[in-house]
C-alpha positions as CSV (number, residue, x, y, z in Angstrom):
1,X,-19.9,-49.5,3.0
2,X,-19.7,-52.2,5.7
3,X,-22.8,-51.4,7.8
4,X,-25.7,-49.2,6.8
5,X,-26.5,-48.4,10.5
6,X,-23.2,-46.4,10.7
7,X,-24.2,-44.1,7.7
8,X,-26.9,-42.0,9.2
9,X,-28.1,-40.9,12.6
10,X,-31.6,-39.8,11.7
11,X,-34.2,-39.9,8.9
12,X,-33.3,-36.3,8.1
13,X,-29.7,-37.3,7.5
14,X,-30.5,-40.0,5.0
15,X,-33.1,-37.8,3.3
16,X,-30.4,-35.1,2.8
17,X,-27.7,-37.6,1.8
18,X,-29.6,-39.7,-0.9
19,X,-30.6,-36.8,-3.2
20,X,-27.0,-35.4,-3.0
21,X,-25.5,-38.8,-4.0
22,X,-28.1,-39.2,-6.9
23,X,-27.2,-35.6,-8.1
24,X,-23.5,-36.4,-8.2
25,X,-24.0,-39.8,-9.7
26,X,-22.5,-41.6,-6.8
27,X,-23.5,-45.1,-5.7
28,X,-23.4,-46.4,-2.1
29,X,-23.5,-50.2,-1.8
30,X,-23.9,-52.1,1.4
31,X,-21.2,-54.8,1.5
32,X,-22.5,-57.0,4.3
33,X,-25.5,-57.7,6.5
34,X,-29.1,-57.9,5.8
35,X,-29.0,-55.3,3.0
36,X,-25.8,-56.5,1.3
37,X,-25.6,-55.7,-2.4
38,X,-28.2,-52.9,-2.2
39,X,-27.3,-49.5,-3.6
40,X,-28.7,-47.0,-1.1
41,X,-28.4,-44.2,-3.5
42,X,-30.5,-45.8,-6.2
43,X,-33.3,-43.6,-7.6
44,X,-36.0,-46.3,-7.8
45,X,-39.1,-46.1,-5.5
46,X,-38.5,-49.5,-3.8
47,X,-35.0,-48.6,-2.7
48,X,-36.1,-45.2,-1.5
49,X,-38.9,-46.8,0.6
50,X,-36.5,-49.4,2.1
51,X,-33.9,-46.7,2.9
52,X,-36.5,-44.6,4.7
53,X,-37.9,-47.5,6.7
54,X,-34.3,-48.6,7.6
55,X,-33.4,-45.0,8.7
56,X,-36.6,-44.8,10.8
57,X,-36.0,-48.1,12.5
58,X,-32.4,-47.1,13.3
59,X,-33.4,-43.7,14.6
60,X,-36.0,-45.4,16.8
61,X,-33.3,-47.8,18.1
62,X,-31.0,-44.9,19.0
63,X,-33.8,-43.0,20.7
64,X,-34.6,-46.1,22.8
65,X,-31.0,-46.5,23.8
66,X,-30.9,-42.8,24.9
67,X,-34.1,-43.1,26.8
68,X,-32.9,-46.3,28.6
69,X,-29.7,-44.6,29.5
70,X,-31.5,-41.6,31.0
71,X,-33.8,-43.9,33.0
72,X,-30.7,-45.8,34.2
73,X,-29.0,-42.7,35.4
74,X,-32.2,-41.5,37.1
75,X,-32.6,-44.8,38.9
76,X,-28.9,-44.8,40.0
77,X,-29.3,-41.2,41.3
78,X,-32.5,-42.2,43.1
79,X,-30.8,-45.1,44.8
80,X,-28.1,-42.8,46.1
81,X,-25.2,-44.0,43.8
82,X,-22.5,-41.5,43.0
83,X,-22.2,-41.0,39.3
84,X,-19.2,-39.8,37.4
85,X,-15.5,-40.0,37.9
86,X,-14.2,-40.6,41.5
87,X,-12.6,-37.6,43.2
88,X,-8.9,-37.3,42.9
89,X,-8.4,-36.4,46.6
90,X,-9.8,-37.9,49.7
91,X,-11.8,-35.5,51.9
92,X,-9.1,-35.3,54.5
93,X,-6.5,-34.4,51.8
94,X,-8.9,-31.8,50.4
95,X,-9.3,-30.2,53.8
96,X,-5.5,-30.2,54.2
97,X,-5.1,-28.5,50.8
98,X,-7.7,-25.8,51.6
99,X,-6.0,-25.0,54.9
100,X,-2.5,-24.9,53.2
101,X,-3.9,-22.7,50.4
102,X,-5.5,-20.3,52.8
103,X,-2.2,-20.0,54.6
104,X,-0.5,-18.9,51.4
105,X,0.7,-22.1,49.7
106,X,1.0,-21.9,45.9
107,X,-1.3,-23.9,43.7
108,X,1.5,-25.6,41.8
109,X,3.4,-26.4,44.9
110,X,0.3,-28.1,46.4
111,X,-0.2,-30.0,43.1
112,X,3.4,-31.3,43.2
113,X,3.1,-32.2,46.8
114,X,-0.1,-34.2,46.4
115,X,0.7,-35.6,42.9
116,X,-2.3,-34.1,41.1
117,X,-2.8,-31.5,38.4
118,X,-2.9,-27.8,39.4
119,X,-6.5,-27.7,38.1
120,X,-7.5,-30.3,40.7
121,X,-6.1,-28.0,43.4
122,X,-8.0,-25.0,41.9
123,X,-11.2,-27.1,41.9
124,X,-10.7,-28.3,45.4
125,X,-10.1,-24.8,46.9
126,X,-13.4,-22.9,47.4
127,X,-14.0,-20.1,45.0
128,X,-14.2,-17.6,47.8
129,X,-10.6,-18.3,48.7
130,X,-9.5,-17.7,45.1
131,X,-11.3,-14.4,45.1
132,X,-9.7,-13.4,48.4
133,X,-6.2,-14.3,47.0
134,X,-7.0,-12.3,43.9
135,X,-7.9,-9.2,45.9
136,X,-4.7,-9.6,48.0
137,X,-2.6,-9.8,44.9
138,X,-4.2,-6.9,43.1
139,X,-1.5,-4.6,44.4
140,X,1.0,-6.8,42.5
141,X,-0.7,-5.9,39.2
142,X,-0.8,-2.2,40.0
143,X,1.6,0.5,38.9
144,X,5.3,-0.5,39.1
145,X,4.6,-4.2,38.6
146,X,6.6,-6.0,36.0
147,X,5.1,-7.4,32.8
148,X,5.3,-11.0,34.1
149,X,3.4,-10.1,37.3
150,X,0.7,-8.2,35.5
151,X,0.3,-11.2,33.1
152,X,0.2,-13.7,36.0
153,X,-2.5,-11.6,37.6
154,X,-4.6,-11.4,34.4
155,X,-4.3,-15.1,33.8
156,X,-5.3,-15.9,37.4
157,X,-8.2,-13.4,37.3
158,X,-9.4,-14.9,34.0
159,X,-9.3,-18.5,35.5
160,X,-11.3,-17.4,38.6
161,X,-13.8,-15.5,36.5
162,X,-14.3,-18.5,34.2
163,X,-14.6,-21.0,37.1
164,X,-18.0,-22.2,38.2
165,X,-18.8,-22.7,41.9
166,X,-18.8,-26.4,42.8
167,X,-22.3,-27.9,42.6
168,X,-23.7,-29.2,45.8
């Protein structure tokens, strides 16, 4: 193994792994670094202690990285920075899309026109408009509708039901 730090994520991981390796008669040698040449699956007390100390230090290091990340995100939010991926559409384009959709434009047509994925259009359009469109198209899925129309209605209804309202 090249680096012992990549082997386990927590003390519990290494405590579960070492006895299994010992039971199966497997050896796990570190090839480089501070612990090079040491068999992490050895059954002697000194190696067990060193592996547990190493695992504890590495778990502490990961916890510190996570804590620093959370603090950095909180500080960025407090200073008013926008986190995450930038929006695919400018606010004026988004307003244009909502207007076109409310006038009856298809999602895929709007996506082609604005060079974005249909999912981007669905996320841009307020959920209330999707519910209104679904109610208007309910007649298409009623008696006398073809199999393709009923399926399209079911798929659209499932997407709307699964969608979450945009977070403010």
